[in-house]
C-alpha positions as a printed NumPy array, in Angstrom:
array([[ -0.567,   6.363,  27.765],
       [  1.993,   9.396,  28.519],
       [  4.545,   7.847,  26.701],
       [  2.67 ,   6.897,  23.897],
       [  1.517,  10.625,  23.504],
       [  4.917,  11.908,  23.643],
       [  6.178,   9.015,  21.225],
       [  3.447,   9.837,  19.03 ],
       [  3.276,  13.611,  19.167],
       [  7.379,  13.133,  18.224],
       [  7.172,  11.537,  14.926],
       [  4.176,  14.087,  13.819],
       [  6.667,  16.685,  14.62 ],
       [  9.169,  14.587,  12.936],
       [  7.333,  14.207,   9.451],
       [  6.236,  18.113,   9.892],
       [  9.624,  19.552,   9.767],
       [ 11.099,  16.955,   6.884],
       [  7.889,  18.006,   4.921],
       [  8.922,  22.178,   6.088],
       [ 12.539,  21.089,   4.968],
       [ 11.875,  19.273,   1.604],
       [  8.992,  22.143,   0.559],
       [ 12.207,  24.37 ,   0.214],
       [ 13.335,  22.079,  -2.834],
       [ 10.119,  21.718,  -4.061],
       [  9.778,  24.219,  -6.816],
       [  8.752,  22.629,  -9.952],
       [  5.893,  20.155, -11.168],
       [  8.778,  17.68 , -12.268],
       [ 10.031,  18.185,  -8.315],
       [  6.425,  17.757,  -6.57 ],
       [  5.492,  14.98 ,  -8.783],
       [  8.557,  12.762,  -9.506],
       [ 10.985,  14.059,  -6.794],
       [ 12.96 ,  15.769,  -9.969],
       [ 12.928,  11.967, -11.591],
       [ 16.654,  11.613,  -9.519],
       [ 15.774,   9.841,  -6.833],
       [ 18.259,   7.415,  -5.527],
       [ 18.081,   3.25 ,  -5.074],
       [ 17.22 ,   3.496,  -1.584],
       [ 14.993,   5.923,  -1.268],
       [ 12.925,   4.394,  -4.548],
       [ 13.396,   0.518,  -3.134],
       [ 11.957,   1.594,   0.181],
       [  9.139,   3.875,  -0.949],
       [  8.199,   0.956,  -3.36 ],
       [  7.734,  -1.097,  -0.433],
       [  5.793,   1.018,   1.983],
       [  3.421,   1.957,  -0.649],
       [  2.53 ,  -1.51 ,  -1.349],
       [  1.915,  -3.086,   2.115],
       [ -0.393,  -1.01 ,   3.846],
       [ -1.328,  -1.546,   7.522],
       [ -4.456,  -3.668,   6.277],
       [ -1.495,  -6.521,   5.546],
       [ -0.605,  -6.773,   8.306],
       [ -3.954,  -6.35 ,  10.585],
       [ -6.695,  -7.671,   8.486],
       [ -5.526,  -9.721,   5.802],
       [ -2.639, -11.705,   7.848],
       [ -5.094, -12.241,  10.374],
       [ -8.021, -13.792,   8.194],
       [ -5.33 , -15.354,   6.052],
       [ -3.192, -16.814,   8.821],
       [ -6.15 , -18.217,  10.594],
       [ -8.162, -20.388,   7.658],
       [ -4.669, -21.171,   5.923],
       [ -2.105, -21.472,   8.765],
       [  1.244, -21.853,   7.376],
       [  0.638, -22.057,   3.715],
       [ -0.13 , -18.08 ,   3.904],
       [  3.323, -17.711,   3.501],
       [  2.724, -18.726,   0.122],
       [  1.476, -15.164,  -0.421],
       [  4.736, -13.793,   0.88 ],
       [  6.808, -15.37 ,  -1.708],
       [  4.28 , -14.401,  -3.949],
       [  4.373, -10.313,  -3.695],
       [  8.15 , -10.366,  -3.336],
       [  9.163, -12.438,  -5.924],
       [  6.138, -11.282,  -8.213],
       [  4.607,  -8.041,  -6.681],
       [  8.474,  -7.105,  -6.065],
       [ 11.409,  -8.668,  -7.732],
       [  9.595,  -9.511, -11.031],
       [  8.211,  -5.775, -11.307],
       [ 11.544,  -4.454, -10.847],
       [ 13.707,  -6.706, -12.754],
       [ 10.882,  -6.691, -16.299],
       [  8.871,  -2.837, -15.699],
       [ 11.762,  -0.903, -13.726],
       [ 14.122,  -0.122, -16.82 ],
       [ 11.528,  -0.181, -19.433],
       [  8.957,   2.334, -17.519],
       [ 12.186,   4.695, -17.286],
       [ 12.928,   4.043, -20.793],
       [  9.946,   5.137, -22.325],
       [  8.946,   7.687, -19.771],
       [ 11.784,   9.96 , -21.231],
       [ 11.683,   8.401, -24.904],
       [  7.633,   9.712, -24.394],
       [  8.485,  12.615, -22.154],
       [  5.664,  11.221, -19.82 ],
       [  5.303,  11.834, -16.401],
       [  2.321,   9.699, -15.366],
       [  0.541,   6.305, -17.175],
       [ -2.404,   7.772, -18.547],
       [ -0.116,  10.211, -20.627],
       [  1.958,   6.764, -22.216],
       [ -1.403,   5.506, -22.939],
       [ -2.483,   8.236, -25.154],
       [  0.821,   8.647, -26.814],
       [  1.342,   5.439, -27.226],
       [ -2.062,   4.4  , -28.369],
       [ -2.792,   7.642, -29.699],
       [ -6.367,   7.872, -27.874],
       [ -7.63 ,  10.584, -25.964],
       [-10.365,   8.524, -25.021],
       [ -7.839,   6.399, -23.514],
       [ -6.084,   9.264, -21.09 ],
       [ -9.25 ,  10.467, -19.569],
       [-10.813,   7.259, -18.73 ],
       [ -7.513,   6.05 , -17.346],
       [ -6.922,   9.246, -15.266],
       [-11.049,   9.834, -14.104],
       [-10.854,   5.683, -13.112],
       [ -7.767,   6.814, -11.248],
       [ -9.403,   9.393,  -9.134],
       [-12.748,   7.869,  -9.043],
       [-11.383,   4.749,  -7.536],
       [ -8.656,   5.963,  -5.434],
       [-11.383,   7.885,  -3.459],
       [-12.795,   4.682,  -1.33 ],
       [ -9.254,   3.137,  -1.627],
       [ -7.541,   5.647,   0.831],
       [-10.862,   6.255,   2.843],
       [-10.736,   2.258,   3.667],
       [ -6.874,   3.963,   4.841],
       [ -8.626,   6.669,   6.87 ],
       [-11.134,   4.442,   8.486],
       [ -8.21 ,   1.557,   9.843],
       [ -6.166,   4.609,  11.245],
       [ -8.881,   6.199,  12.453],
       [-10.154,   3.813,  14.776],
       [ -6.69 ,   2.785,  15.467],
       [ -6.289,   6.111,  16.938],
       [ -9.593,   5.859,  18.839],
       [ -8.68 ,   2.458,  20.173],
       [ -5.841,   3.435,  21.136],
       [ -5.961,   6.53 ,  22.655],
       [-10.024,   6.5  ,  23.542],
       [-11.083,   9.571,  21.223],
       [-13.932,   9.759,  18.807],
       [-13.535,   8.386,  15.746],
       [-14.537,  11.627,  13.416],
       [-11.702,  13.527,  15.863],
       [ -9.237,  10.559,  14.791],
       [-10.483,  10.96 ,  10.972],
       [ -9.685,  14.99 ,  11.176],
       [ -6.252,  14.481,  12.618],
       [ -5.405,  12.336,  10.219],
       [ -6.956,  14.322,   7.214],
       [ -4.607,  17.204,   8.274],
       [ -1.604,  15.438,   9.064],
       [ -1.574,  13.639,   5.77 ],
       [ -2.197,  17.234,   4.004],
       [  0.556,  18.658,   5.999],
       [  3.376,  16.807,   4.568],
       [  1.715,  16.123,   0.973],
       [  0.97 ,  19.411,  -0.021],
       [  4.147,  21.075,   1.519],
       [  7.028,  18.702,  -0.507],
       [  5.1  ,  16.093,  -2.655],
       [  7.586,  13.357,  -3.693],
       [ 10.514,  15.166,  -1.973],
       [  8.919,  14.404,   0.944],
       [  6.985,  11.379,   0.899],
       [ 10.52 ,   9.748,  -0.52 ],
       [ 12.37 ,  10.788,   2.493],
       [  9.532,  10.076,   4.81 ],
       [  9.122,   6.451,   3.436],
       [ 12.123,   5.718,   4.524],
       [ 11.304,   6.452,   8.162],
       [  8.77 ,   4.485,   7.522],
       [ 10.496,   1.636,   5.838],
       [ 12.818,   1.783,   9.094],
       [  9.74 ,   1.78 ,  11.582],
       [  8.021,  -1.406,   9.687],
       [ 11.366,  -3.313,   9.933],
       [ 11.288,  -2.311,  13.6  ],
       [  8.247,  -3.256,  14.748],
       [  8.149,  -6.343,  12.645],
       [ 11.064,  -7.202,  14.467],
       [  9.361,  -6.698,  17.887],
       [  6.316,  -8.962,  16.441],
       [  8.157, -11.716,  15.084],
       [ 10.188, -11.89 ,  18.958],
       [  7.335, -11.106,  21.107],
       [  5.044, -13.763,  19.149],
       [  7.227, -16.856,  19.346],
       [  8.984, -16.364,  22.592],
       [  5.151, -16.235,  23.971],
       [  4.674, -19.52 ,  21.593],
       [  7.453, -21.18 ,  23.396],
       [  9.265, -20.71 ,  20.146],
       [  9.258, -22.401,  16.576],
       [  8.982, -26.135,  17.36 ],
       [  6.357, -25.401,  19.969],
       [  4.362, -23.014,  17.749],
       [  4.415, -25.644,  15.288],
       [  3.388, -28.241,  17.094],
       [  0.415, -26.941,  19.089],
       [ -0.677, -25.502,  15.402],
       [ -0.574, -29.236,  14.173],
       [ -2.455, -30.076,  17.111],
       [ -5.453, -27.376,  16.173],
       [ -5.096, -29.228,  12.601],
       [ -2.359, -30.821,  11.17 ],
       [ -3.445, -29.194,   7.428],
       [ -2.573, -25.777,   9.187],
       [  0.942, -26.246,   9.107],
       [  1.5  , -28.653,   5.648],
       [  2.315, -26.622,   2.105],
       [ -1.691, -26.268,   1.872],
       [ -4.026, -25.241,   4.57 ],
       [ -7.709, -25.955,   4.658],
       [ -8.954, -24.307,   2.285],
       [ -7.498, -26.06 ,  -0.536],
       [ -4.944, -24.765,  -3.738],
       [ -7.276, -22.988,  -5.902],
       [ -8.247, -20.442,  -3.005],
       [ -4.376, -19.941,  -1.824],
       [ -3.753, -19.433,  -5.749],
       [ -6.85 , -16.82 ,  -6.147],
       [ -4.947, -14.635,  -3.023],
       [ -1.238, -15.311,  -3.928],
       [ -2.291, -14.129,  -7.716],
       [ -4.343, -10.993,  -7.091],
       [ -1.914,  -9.862,  -4.304],
       [  0.759, -10.443,  -6.873],
       [ -0.237,  -9.811, -10.36 ],
       [ -1.69 ,  -5.987,  -9.267],
       [  1.359,  -4.159,  -8.917],
       [  2.611,  -4.584, -12.527],
       [ -0.33 ,  -2.467, -13.251],
       [ -0.911,   0.078,  -9.83 ],
       [ -0.222,   3.614, -11.038],
       [  1.147,   4.234,  -7.742],
       [  3.672,   1.393,  -7.868],
       [  4.21 ,   2.398, -11.604],
       [  5.294,   6.122, -10.438],
       [  8.216,   4.771,  -8.653],
       [  9.755,   4.077, -11.611],
       [  9.42 ,   7.469, -13.485],
       [ 10.899,   8.927, -10.452],
       [ 14.158,   6.641, -10.098],
       [ 17.068,   7.952, -11.472],
       [ 19.001,   5.251, -13.476],
       [ 19.463,   1.722, -14.928],
       [ 22.048,   1.168, -11.948],
       [ 19.51 ,   2.931,  -9.291],
       [ 16.745,   0.358, -10.334],
       [ 19.153,  -2.59 , -10.067],
       [ 20.284,  -1.678,  -6.768],
       [ 16.621,  -0.71 ,  -5.26 ],
       [ 15.431,  -3.702,  -6.662],
       [ 17.37 ,  -6.405,  -4.073],
       [ 16.536,  -4.247,  -1.39 ],
       [ 12.832,  -3.872,  -2.196],
       [ 12.248,  -7.556,  -2.557],
       [ 15.166,  -7.907,   0.921],
       [ 12.621,  -5.22 ,   2.466],
       [  9.208,  -7.342,   1.325],
       [ 10.512, -10.867,   2.303],
       [ 11.165,  -9.68 ,   6.047],
       [  7.538,  -7.6  ,   6.663],
       [  5.705, -10.233,   4.497],
       [  6.806, -13.209,   6.234],
       [  6.357, -11.705,   9.469],
       [  2.97 , -10.47 ,   8.868],
       [  1.418, -14.056,   7.708],
       [  3.387, -16.176,   9.421],
       [  2.211, -13.909,  12.815],
       [ -1.291, -14.273,  11.598],
       [ -0.872, -18.234,  11.561],
       [  0.089, -18.469,  15.373],
       [ -3.569, -16.28 ,  16.234],
       [ -5.18 , -19.691,  16.903],
       [ -2.738, -20.324,  19.836],
       [ -3.343, -16.817,  21.392],
       [ -6.979, -16.604,  21.067],
       [-10.575, -18.167,  21.986],
       [-14.135, -17.253,  22.264],
       [-13.395, -17.395,  25.971],
       [-10.075, -15.455,  26.538],
       [-10.752, -12.934,  23.948],
       [-14.242, -12.377,  23.035],
       [-13.784,  -8.784,  21.657],
       [-12.311, -10.864,  18.122],
       [-15.271, -13.351,  17.944],
       [-18.35 , -12.666,  16.987],
       [-21.042, -15.828,  17.651],
       [-18.289, -18.326,  18.328],
       [-16.444, -16.931,  14.637],
       [-13.785, -15.148,  14.494],
       [-13.882, -10.939,  13.554],
       [-10.588, -11.161,  10.679],
       [-10.413,  -7.705,  11.776],
       [ -9.512,  -7.871,  15.695],
       [ -7.867, -11.342,  15.61 ],
       [ -4.152,  -9.506,  14.563],
       [ -4.805,  -7.089,  16.971],
       [ -5.814,  -8.667,  20.337],
       [ -3.146, -11.383,  19.761],
       [ -0.397,  -8.432,  19.64 ],
       [ -1.607,  -7.114,  22.906],
       [ -1.368, -10.573,  24.68 ],
       [  2.308, -11.255,  23.125],
       [  4.169,  -7.775,  22.868],
       [  4.958,  -6.413,  26.397],
       [  2.935,  -2.985,  27.15 ],
       [  6.624,  -1.225,  26.532],
       [  7.021,  -2.05 ,  23.435],
       [  3.615,  -1.45 ,  21.8  ],
       [  4.507,   1.781,  21.041],
       [  6.033,   0.4  ,  18.154],
       [  3.479,  -2.097,  16.648],
       [  1.465,   1.168,  17.014],
       [  4.035,   2.591,  14.717],
       [  3.932,   0.294,  12.403],
       [  0.487,  -0.057,  11.629],
       [  0.58 ,   3.512,  11.227],
       [  3.935,   4.051,   9.124],
       [  2.615,   1.586,   6.761],
       [ -0.574,   3.305,   6.236],
       [  0.563,   6.923,   5.68 ],
       [  2.636,   6.027,   3.197],
       [  0.092,   4.201,   0.667],
       [ -2.398,   7.345,   1.655],
       [  0.403,   9.666,   0.544],
       [  0.785,   7.764,  -2.385],
       [ -2.65 ,   7.407,  -3.245],
       [ -3.609,  11.448,  -2.327],
       [ -0.226,  12.193,  -4.636],
       [ -1.464,   9.825,  -7.984],
       [ -4.717,  11.449,  -7.79 ],
       [ -4.194,  14.648,  -7.618],
       [ -2.221,  14.249, -10.644],
       [ -4.569,  12.801, -12.81 ],
       [ -6.698,  15.885, -12.789],
       [ -4.37 ,  18.217, -12.469],
       [ -1.633,  16.833, -15.517],
       [ -3.723,  14.55 , -17.218],
       [ -6.965,  16.002, -17.481],
       [ -6.613,  19.947, -16.874],
       [ -2.783,  20.37 , -18.467],
       [ -3.989,  17.592, -21.057],
       [ -7.029,  19.239, -22.333],
       [ -8.438,  22.527, -20.671],
       [ -5.172,  24.475, -20.518],
       [ -2.044,  23.051, -22.242],
       [ -0.544,  26.437, -21.566],
       [ -0.681,  26.437, -17.976],
       [  2.518,  27.629, -16.581],
       [  4.258,  25.15 , -14.391],
       [  4.473,  27.11 , -11.084],
       [  0.955,  27.181, -11.66 ],
       [  0.501,  23.912, -12.368],
       [  2.355,  22.548,  -8.998],
       [  0.499,  25.261,  -7.18 ],
       [ -2.843,  23.145,  -8.717],
       [ -1.304,  19.533,  -7.053],
       [ -1.025,  20.818,  -4.291],
       [ -4.827,  22.17 ,  -4.031],
       [ -6.063,  19.39 ,  -5.476],
       [ -3.984,  17.158,  -2.937],
       [ -6.052,  18.902,  -0.572],
       [ -9.179,  18.459,  -2.188],
       [ -8.947,  14.711,  -2.474],
       [ -7.917,  14.595,   1.393],
       [-10.826,  15.975,   1.772],
       [-13.053,  13.458,   0.006],
       [-11.312,  10.808,   1.17 ],
       [-12.21 ,  11.819,   5.058],
       [-15.884,  12.241,   4.555],
       [-15.953,   8.894,   2.586],
       [-14.581,   7.713,   5.388],
       [-16.931,   9.371,   7.848],
       [-19.916,   7.973,   6.255],
       [-18.353,   4.582,   5.224],
       [-20.697,   3.113,   2.817],
       [-20.153,  -0.371,   1.513],
       [-17.386,  -1.498,  -0.41 ],
       [-17.403,  -1.964,  -4.148],
       [-17.452,  -5.215,  -5.454],
       [-17.358,  -6.573,  -8.908],
       [-20.142,  -8.804, -10.558],
       [-18.625, -11.889, -10.24 ],
       [-19.062, -11.383,  -6.416],
       [-22.64 , -10.817,  -6.784],
       [-23.155, -13.883,  -8.218],
       [-21.777, -15.585,  -5.054],
       [-18.117, -15.873,  -6.016],
       [-15.178, -15.103,  -2.962],
       [-13.909, -11.876,  -3.697],
       [-10.339, -13.13 ,  -4.166],
       [-11.946, -15.669,  -6.682],
       [-13.624, -12.914,  -8.323],
       [-10.822, -10.058,  -8.861],
       [ -8.981, -13.187,  -9.977],
       [-10.835, -14.242, -12.609],
       [-10.97 , -10.146, -13.867],
       [ -7.426,  -9.78 , -13.992],
       [ -6.798, -13.185, -15.661],
       [ -9.077, -11.714, -18.241],
       [ -7.626,  -8.722, -18.712],
       [ -4.333, -10.203, -18.533],
       [ -5.664, -11.997, -22.075],
       [ -7.033,  -8.844, -23.184],
       [ -4.06 ,  -6.363, -23.22 ],
       [ -1.474,  -7.548, -25.493],
       [ -4.329,  -8.32 , -27.909],
       [ -5.18 ,  -4.213, -27.695],
       [ -1.679,  -3.622, -28.379],
       [ -1.315,  -5.712, -30.833],
       [ -3.79 ,  -4.238, -32.516],
       [ -4.235,  -0.758, -31.184],
       [ -2.956,   2.196, -32.943],
       [  0.73 ,   3.141, -31.53 ],
       [  2.736,   6.122, -32.019],
       [  6.915,   5.542, -31.926],
       [  8.696,   7.09 , -29.258],
       [ 10.544,  10.186, -29.482],
       [ 13.883,  10.493, -30.51 ],
       [ 16.728,  12.321, -28.56 ]])
């Protein structure tokens, strides 16, 4: 326990120091929100990947998908890597950077306003981002707080307050400058932690061939190209998690901040390689939970004989990873969550400060005051998210979910409809030519 506390303390101290150092180079809104629009390929690649993949992927989602789908859950890793990363960078990266410069915009809401000459779209999109990102970030806070509660035997609300303060310190100090630098460290920890997981799990299972044989003995479909639930459920999961990055504000922002076309091309391959490794480890490890866990040897991972999906991966890792290396799994989960959380805070605070306040209430606000407001609103958003996480309200769901459809299917149908509507709106909606330099 002393070793684990010491490692976490060193981790926190390192991040706070980076935040302080980077704050000295963060004196304008452009630097706070976009890192000066001059961020290199490696930083952009790692901050994209670390923001896209939170600990929810590695813990809850990988455990649930792995248990239900077996090896076919790897289709999600392939889809996320090739569609959610490679295709987004290839198709949108350069275009987003170019349009942000030609329209002279810094946020997605500003782009909507200028392209379609619609103040309504700007207000609607910025308000939606702020409102719906609160439960999103609260979910991350909840996961992190439970993680600390289990590892350090502390009260849930103590861990929650600590995570809120920790996030606030380095985000308020340096903004995107801090986030991009720290995300490189987070990504390195995620890669190393993933390596520890795959070596530990395969070693405990007796190797890849032995693991495959044991899994097939439980149910041959678990090692087949399409797992037990069938092709439609796996398609919905692949589609839902792979297409969303094309329009996620916290990911689109990375291309506003990247340096140039050359950096985009280089960053694309780095980010894709990172995604393939991290996600393959997550979903493959999740598929092996059936080899390690039963209601008899892991009662905490089951309720009434049925698996508790959020508990599967933690319970398996306890059995597969040596105690001396378990701290790296903690750092993997912490890093994956903190990077996502920081991106949500930054985008949400900009929705109020840049899009609503500077866009409508005080168009002549000084750059210095706008940057100061970003810092205060970052703190305000964190407070709201922590409060939301403390009370833990029920999940927000779609109408289709209420009709009895599984949430991945409901989300996929909603996204398919939006993909059909968007080009029609772009075709018939008002738009303005970008400014020529």
